[in-house]
N, C-alpha and C positions, 0 to 999 in steps of 0.2 A: 318706093323704098323710104323708110323712116331714117332721117338723120338725127343723131343725138348731139346737141350742141350744149356744152357746159357754159353756164352763165351765172351772174351774180347781180343782185340789187341790194339796196340798203337793208332790206329785210331778210337777206340770206342767199345762199347758193342753191342752184337748182339746175336741172337739165331740161332744155327745150326740145320737144319732139317736132320735127319739121318734115313735111312731105309735100312735094310739088310746090315749094315756096310758101306753104301755108303752115301755121302753127297748129298742131294736132293735140298737143298736151304739154303739161309741165310736171316734172317729177322732182321731189325733194332730193337734196344732196345726201348721199348715202352715209356721210359721216356727221350729219347734223342730228343730235338726239331729240330735238324738239323744233322741227321746222315750222315757220310761220305760215298760216293759211293765205297770207297776202301774196305769196309767190304765184298763186293761181291767177291773180289779177293782171299779170303782165300781158296776157293776151289782148287786153283792152288797147294797148299801145298800137296794135296792128289794125285797129279800126279807125276810119277817117273822120268820125263824127266831130271830134274836138281838135283834130290835128291842124296845125298850120301847114298847108300843102304847097304854097307858093310865096315868094317874097311879096309883101304888101306894104303900101304906102297910104297913109291917111289922106283923103282927098283935100281937106283944108290945108294941111301942111304942104302937100305937093303944089298947091296953087300959090302959096305965099311964103313958104319956108319959115325962117325964124320969126317972121312977122305974122304968122298964122294965128287964128283965134285958138288959144290953148284950151279954152273951155269946151271946145268941140271934141276933145279926147274922150273916147267912150261913146260918143254919139255919132260922129261922122262916119260915112262909109269908107271902106278901103278899096284901093285900086291895085290890081296885080301888075307887077312889072317884071321884066327879065332879071336874072341874077346879076348880070354885069351892070345893069343900070342901078340896081339896089346897092351893090357893093361900091360903085362909084359915089353914090350919094353918101353912104356911111363914111367912106374914107374922106370925102370932101368936108363933111361936118367935123370930123376929128381934126383935120387940118385947120379949118376956119376957127374953131373955138380955141385951139392951142395958140394960133397966131394972134387972134384978136383979144383973148382974155387970159391966156396962160393955161398950162396943163392942169392946174388945180381946179379949173372950172369944168373939168370932165369928171363925173362921179362914176366910178366902176361899181355899180350897184348890185352886181351879181352876188348871190348867196350860195350858189353852186350845188344845191341839193338835187338837181334834176337827174344826176347819175352818180353812182358810187365809183365809177371808173376813175382810175388815177391818171390816165393819159388824156382822155377827152373830158377832163374836168373843166367845165366851162369857165368858172371863176378864175382858175389859175391861168388858163390860156388867154382870157381877156386881159388880165393884168400883165402877162408876158408881152402881149402885143402892144399895150399902151406904154409899158416901161420903155420899149424900144422907140416909141414915138414921142417921148418927152415926159411922160408921167401922167398921173391922175390923182384924184382924191379917193382913198379907199376907206375901209372901216376896220376897227379892231373889235375883238371878242365876237360873241354870237348872241342871237336872241335866246337860245337855249340856256346859255350860261355866260354871264358877263360880270355881274357884281361879285359873284363867288370867287372866280379866279383873280379878280382885281385885289380883293382883300387878302386872299391867300398868298398871292405874290408878295404882299407887303409883310404878312405876319408869319409865313412859313418859308419865304424865299423863292418859292415857285408854286406852280399850280398842279403838281403831280397828284396830290391827294384827291383832286376832283377830276382828274383825267384818266383814271384807271390804275394808278400806281400807289394807292393806299393799301391796306391789308387786302390780300387776295381772299376770295371767298372760301378757298380750300382751308386756309388758316383759320378763318372764322368758324367753319364747320368743325374743325378739330379742337378748338380751344375756348370758344366763347361760351360763358355761362349765362350772361344776361345781354340780350340784344335789344336795343331801343331804336326803333325805326321811325324817323321823322319823315313823313310824307310817304312816298310809294317805294316798294321794292317788288315790282309786278312784271310778270311775263308780258303784259300788255305793252308796256313801254320798252321792254327789253327785246322786242321783236326786231328793232332796227339798230343800225350802226353806220356811222358817217362814211366809212370807206368800204362798206360791205362786211359781211361776217360769215364765217364758215360754219360755226356751230353755236347753238343757243344753249347755254349751260346754267342759266340762273335757276331754273326749276329744279335741276338735279342738286345743286348746292343747297337750296332751300329745304329739300327733302332730307338731306344729310343733317342740316341744322336741327330740324324737327326731330329726327331720329335720335340725336344726341341728348335730347331733353332740355335744350336751351330754353330759358324763359324769354319770351318775345313780347315786348310791349310795342304796340303800334299806335303812333301818335299822328292822326290824320282826320280831317273831316269826312273822309270816305273810307268806309269799312273795307271795300274791295280793292283798295290800294295794296293790299296783300291778299293772296289767295286764301279762301276760307279754310282749306285743308291745313293751313299752317297752324290754326288754332291760337292765334295771337290774342292778347288782351287789347281790346280796342279802346283807345282814349280819344273820343271825338272832340278834338280841340277846335276852338274858334280859329278860322283862317287868319294868318298873319300874326299869330301870337306865340309861335314856337319859341322865339327868343326869350320871352318872359318865363316860359316853363324851364328852359335850360338854365336861366339865371336863378330861378327859384330853387331848382335842384342843387345848383352850386352853393347857393346861400345856406341851404339846409346842411350840406356837408361841412361847410365852414363853421356854422353855429354848433355843430356836434364835435368840432375839433378833429374831424377825420381827414382833413386835407393833407395831401402829400407834400409837406414842407420841403423835403429833400429834393423832390423832382422840381418843384417851383423854383428853388434856389439855384439848382444846377442847370436847368434846361430852359428856363423862361426869363424874359425881361419884362419889367413893368407890372409884375403881378400885384405889387402893392396898390396900384391904382384900381385894379379890378376888385381886389379884396375889400378896399375901402368903399367902393361902390356897393358891393354886396352887403356890407355892414350898415350902409346908409349914413356914412360919416358926413357927407356933404349935404344930402337932401333930406336926411332924417327918416328915410324909408328903408327898413331892412328888407332885402330881397329874399323872401322865404316862401314856404308853401302857401300860406294864407294870401300873401300878395299875389303870387302867380295864379292862384285859383280864381281870384277876382277878375283877372284879365283874361285867362284862358277858358274859363267855364268848366274846368276840371276839378274833381274833388281834392281838397287840400290834404286829406288823410292819405290818399293814394300817392300824392307827390311826396309827402313826408316819409312814407314807407319805402319808396323806391330809392331815395337819395343814398342811404347807407349801403344798399345793395350794389350800387355802382362802384363803391370802394372795396367792399368785402368779397366780391366775386369778380371773375374776369369779365369785364364789361366792354361792350363795343357800341358806339353811337354811330348810326348812319343817317345822313341827311340827303334827301333827294334834291336834284337840281331845281325842282319847282319852287322850293322855299325861297331861293334868292331871286326869283322873278316876281318881286313884290317891292313896294316902297320900303326903303331901308333894308334891302335884301342882303347887304353885306353882313348884317348883324347876326342872323341865325348861323351862318357859317363860322363867324368868329366866336360866338357864344358857345357853340358846340365844341370848338377847340378849347375854349377856356374851361368848360365843364370837364372834358376828358383830362386836361392838365391838372386841374384841382383834384380829380379822383386818382391821379397818378397812373393812368392806364396806357398812356402813349408809349409806343415802342415795345410793348409786350405782345407776344403771339396771341392773336384773337382779341386784343384790347385796343382802346383808343378811339379814334374817330376817322371816318371816311365819308366821301361825298359822291353821290351819283350812282350808287348801286341800283341797277335796273333802269336808270335813266336812259342808258344806251346798252345795247346787248353785250358789249365787251367789257364794261366796267366791272371790275372785281374778278374777272377770269384771269388766268395766267397770261401775262402780257409779253408782247414780242420785245426781245432785246436786240434784234437785228435792225436792218435798215428797211423802212417801208418804201415801196415805190411811189414816186410822185414827180410831176412836172415842175421844173423850176420856173418861177415867175421872173427870173432875171434880176439884175441889179435894180434896186429901187431908185427911180430917177429923181423923185422929190419927196419931201416929208410933209404929206398932207393927208390927214385922216379925220374921221369922226368916230365916236363910239357908235356901234352898229345900230342901236335903236334910236338914234337922234336924227334920222333922215328928215322928218318933217321940220324939226327945229332948224336944220341946215338950210332947207329950201325956203322956209318962211322968213328967216332972219339972216341973210347973207351979211357977213361982217360982224355978226353978233358974237359976244364973248361967252365962253364956257370953260369949265375946268374939268380935268380928267387926271386922276392919280396925282393930284397936287400941282399940276401944271396949268397955267393960264393959256388958253388957246382961242382961236377965232374961226368961225365958220367961213368956208370959202364961198365965193359967188358962183354957184354951179349953173352953167348954161346948157350942158349936155349930160344926160343920164344914159348910160349903156348898161342894161340889165340882161345878163346871160345866165340862164339856168336858175333863176330865182323868181319869187312871186311875192313882192312886198304887200300886195293886196290880200295875201293870206296871213303873213306873219307879223305885220306891223300893227300897232295899237291905234285906236281911235281913227278908223278908216275915213270918217268924214273930214277929219282934220288933214289926213294924208291927201284926200281928194283936192282940198284947197292948195296944199303944198305942191301937188302934181301939176298945177297950172303955171308954176313959176319957170321951169326950165324952157329954153327955146326949142330943144329937140329931145325926144325920148326914143331910144332904140331898144327893142326887146328881141332877144334871140332865144327861141324856145320851141320845143316840139308842139306845145299845146296853146290853144286860145284861152289862156288864163285871163283872169280879171285884169292883170297887169298888161298882158299883151293887147287886150282890147283897148287899153288906154294909152297906147304907144302911137308914135308918128311913123316909125319904120319897124316892120316886123319881119325877121329873118327865120325861115323854117329850119330848125335843127332836127337831126335824126334822134331817135331814142337809142338807148344802149343796145337794144336787140337788133338794130340795123347797122351795126359797126362792130369792130373788134376793140377790145380793151382788156385791162386787168384790174383786179380789186385787191386791196390789202391796206392794213393800217396797224398802228401800235397795239390795238386791242383785239386783233384777230390772229389766230395761231396758224393761219395759212395765207398764201397769196393765191388768188383764184383767177382762172382764165374766164374771159367774157367774150365768147365767140359770137360772130355775126350770124343771126338766125334767118333773117329775111332781108329783102331789099328795102331801101328807104321808101317811105310813102311819098307820093307826089314828087315834088322837086326838093325834098329835104336833103340837106348836106350835113356831114359831121361837123362838130364844133371845131376840130382841128382844121378841116378843109376851109371853113369860113374864115377863121382868123388868119390862116396862112395866106388866103387870097387878099385879105385886108392888109396884112403886113407887107405883102408884095407891092400893093398899090401905094403904100406909104414909104416904100423904099427900103424895107427891112426884111424882105423875104428870106434871104440866106441866114441871117442871124436868128430868125424865128424858127425855121425848120431844121437848121443845122445839117441839111442834106439828107434827112431821114423822112421816109413816108410813114404811114400808120403802123405797119408791122415792124418797120425798122425801129421806131420809137418804143413800141411795146417790148420788143426783144431787148433793147438797150436798158430800159427801166428795170426789167426783171434781172438782167445780168448784173446790174449795179447791186441789187439786193443779194443776189447769189454770191457775188465776189466778196461782199462785206461779211456775210455769214461764214464763208470759208476762210478768209484771210484774218479776220479779227476774232472769230469765235470758234474756229475749227469745226464748223457745223456744215455738213454736206447737204446741199439742195440739188435736185435734178437739173440737168441742162435744160435749155429753153424748149427744145423740141419735145422732150419727154414731158415737161410741165404742160405745154400747150395741148398735147395729146390726151393726157390723163385729166387735165382740168384743174389741178391744184398742186401746190407744193407746200409742205410743212415748213414752218419757221421756228427758229430757236426762241423759247419762251422762258419766263421766270415764274415758276410755281412757288407755293408756300412762302409768300413774301410777307414780311412784317415791316410795316412802314415805320421809319425812324428808329429801327432797332440799333443801328450803329451809332446814331446820334445820342440816343439815351445812354448807351454804354460809355461814351466818351465825347461829350459836347465840344470840348476844346479841340479834339483831333478831327471831328466831323462837323464843323460849323455850318449853319444854315446861311442862306444868302439874304439875311435880314439886316436891319440896322444894328442889331446887337450880336448877330451870329447865333441867336437862340430864338425860341418861339416867343413872339411878341404878344403879350397880353395887355401891355400899356405902351402906346406908341408915342415916341418923341415927335415923329413926323406929323402925325395927326394932331397932336397937342399944339404944335406950331401953326398948323393950318386953321385951327379953331372953327371947324365946320359944325354947324348946328345939326346937320343930318348924318354925320359920321364922326362921332366923338373919339377920344383918344383911347377908349377901352370898349369892350362889348357892352351894349346898353339896350334897354327896351325903350323904343321911341314910337309913339303912336303913329300909325300910317295915315295917309291922307283920307282913306276910306276904310272903315272896318266896322264890325257889328257893335263894338263898344262906343262908337261915335256916330252911328247912322240914325236915320229917321225911322219913325214907326212904319212897319211894313216893308222895309228894305231887306233884301237878301244879299249875301256875299256870293258873287259869281266866281266860280272856278272854271277856267277854260283849259282842260287838260288834253293830253294826246288821245286821239281816237283809237278804237279797238281794231278796226278793219282796214287801216291805211296808214301811211306816213304823211303827216302834215296834210296838204291838200292833194297829194298825188293819188291818182286812180280813184278819185272820189265817186265816180259813177260805176265802178266795178262791183261785182256781187259781194265780195268780202266787206265792202264799205256799206253798200245800200241795205244789207241785211240788218244793220244797226240803226237804220232810219225808220221812221213811221210817218205815214201820210205825206210822203214826198219831201221830208225835211229832217233835220237833226232832232234828237230827243234831248230834252232838258230834264235832269233828274231833280226831284223835289222830295223832301221829307213828308211823310203822310200828314203830319200836323200842319205844316206850311201849306200844303195843297188844300186841306180841308178849310183852313181859315180863309183862303182866297176863292173858294168855290170851284176848285180845279179838279177835274176827274182824270184818271189815268187814260192816256190816249187822246186827250183834248188838245186842240191847237191853242197855244198861249202866246202872248206878246210880252217880250222882255224889253224894258226901256229904262233909260236914264237921260240926263241932260245931253249926252253925247250922241245918242242914236237909239234905234229900236230894231228888233228882229223878231221873227216868228220861230217857234219850235213846237214840237209835240211833247206834251207832258208825260213823263215816266215817274210814277210815284214809287218811292223805294225807301225802306228804312235802313238801307246801307249808306244813306246820306244824312249827315248831322243836321239837326234843326238850324234854321237860319241860313242854309246853304243851298245854292243852285249850281248844278254842274252841267256845262254845255261844252262838248268837245270842239276843238279847233278843226279847221280844214274845209268847212263847207265853202263852195265856190260862191263868191259874192254875187248875189242876185237881187237887184233892187226893184221894188215895186214902184208904181206910179206916184205914191205918196212919200217915197224915200225909205219906207220900211224895208229892211232886208228880209227876204223870203225864205232863205235856205237854212238859217240858223247859224250865221257866222258871228261868233261872239266878239270879234274885234271891231264891230261897230259900237260896242259898249265899253271896251276896256280903256284904261287911263294911260295917256301918252306923256308920262313924266319919267325922268331918270330916277334910279333907285336912290342916288345921293349925288352930291357934287363931286364925290371921290370916284365912285364906280360907274355911274351913268348907265347902268343896265336897264333893261325893260322892266316895267312894273305891272305886267298884265294881270297878275293875281290880286292886285289891290283894286277892287271894283265892286261897287254896290249897285244893285238894280232893283226894279220893281217888276213883278210878274202878275199878269191878269189874264183871264179867259179872253179869247179872240174869236170873233164870229165873221170876220171879213174875208179877204182874199185867201183862199185855200188851195191855190194851184200847186201842182207838183213843181218843186223848185228846179229839178234837173231838166224837165221839159221846158220850163220857162227860160232857163239859161240858154238852152239850145235855140229857142225861137228868137231870143234877143240877139244871139250871135248871128243868126241868119239875116237879120235886118241890116247888119253893117258889112256883110261880106258880099262880094260880087256873085252873081248867079253862076 
């Protein structure tokens, strides 16, 4: 008999069909208008090939503990041990490091993307357990978006505009005449959402925008960052130069006397500094179409013609998250805000600026105004953190100074790394530098369902179950439903749920009752749902079904806010609706940043040359863009069919413009080597005129597979990317600031997935 189990992952809701304990199929959620094909990949979780099946200890660490040779990580064999022994070791290490070095010497390195479940959220549970045990060093912001929210918190007072609460897409579809898309607005990236998603609505809204006759200008090095049926005007800009285009457009508006002086006076502060910069008052360089064209590679006449349209029609500027994952990534977010303010469009229906549309599936959809379910991390025991992408800096320079949001801080001396549900060897930059940093901690613990590259380089590996092997619930501020995540199959091997693992550790550390609060798995799931239901009923008079009804039908609708115009109330009365900024208004010239005198983040939006870009590169160098893949989320389910269908010859494909391929003697389908001073990897060439000249595009997420000469075999771009902060203010990752060389390759052409599997077999017990 087939059992139908409602479930959800980052890429959407679905029903798992189970018979005799085996998965027989996956069906899309009936209320999802555009389900992701990646839902079919979840059957891979039920296969043991890459699963961690037993607790494992690295042989070298087991023999010498903290005195072990740390360069043996990734090379030493593992030894299987019973669960009790492994848990005793982990608890012992937490006690030892806390007592000998202080709790800040424990880095809770979990990034938490392994499951969209809000109860078994590995990162939250890890931090809950460690807070009860004295504390830890954590991180702030994310690899996806860091520089952007940092600057927006400063100039808008919060980060709602890049978290899904700028103008909703229904408002844009109804009112926008001119839509300028910087970066992507693609169903490819909108497949996924951090806390799961019930429905994928981006395509439907895009079709409404097209049907309205909105003029769409698409500014990106990649033509397919918007679907071809949108019919957008493609402006193939040089990567990392969007800020110059925004400022050039603003300068043209100013030169024509079309700026909205009333809006600037009522609703902004420091605009004089920005306007003086656009006029070239201090540097003698007027920021206009000709200036922007020389930097961006776009036609000056097109820039000049677009500028007045941004004022005379209802115009909306969208900026994808990718733009701030670059050196000086704060600037395009701030410059877009400045352009929209000068055009006077902010606070009007379908007008202004918004960030991240399509970057995640729920951004731009009507957003939840209720309470999203989520596990509390408890009271924060100590104040110790790093900006999320500065992990190598922290490990390599303990005690070193850094700044963040204007504060002087010091890196802790980390002796223990505990990574649960995350994979730094996927998402961090310059993986060869990370490999050196990874030799510094005394102990590294990884808790994960899979033998990721990070798990292979651990001292202790604990097998966590996947979401289909336990019960949970999904939901977040950008989803219009809370979704049941029923257990479909029994855990593989000796895998345990994240809650069970951390509960056992908390008990060993003397904090079991405080950690579990007397609830088991279903008790917690019911409690989290009831909190959301009670809030909706008591605060919003919105009825949600009781828990048993919710669990049986698999979903519950949440109260949402449609037709939202960002900053409409503020525009109408700035004094009555002040922003949380230094002036209570939109900051276009910052007193705080002026006082800090940072060379890489000045007091107003500005064009600053990045460390690597086509305007400053050497002959033959290409700008590498490492964007999200089509058939998976990050590195998850990399070997499933939805992912492998986009590979060729056993590795990732790198897209090249036909002229760039011809110049280098590269044919479509040929194996090529990408390299720079930081590393080298192989990929299969895909020649496409959807890619701007001078640009190479290699998706993220290939599992790090090193050849004998150190060349990465699978096509992992993070052996090439640059590991520097966006600025001393934001400290985000700068992955998209990266120059490489590409050449034909005639050497090792082994299938990377098979190679990874054989390398894994060499370090695991028979």
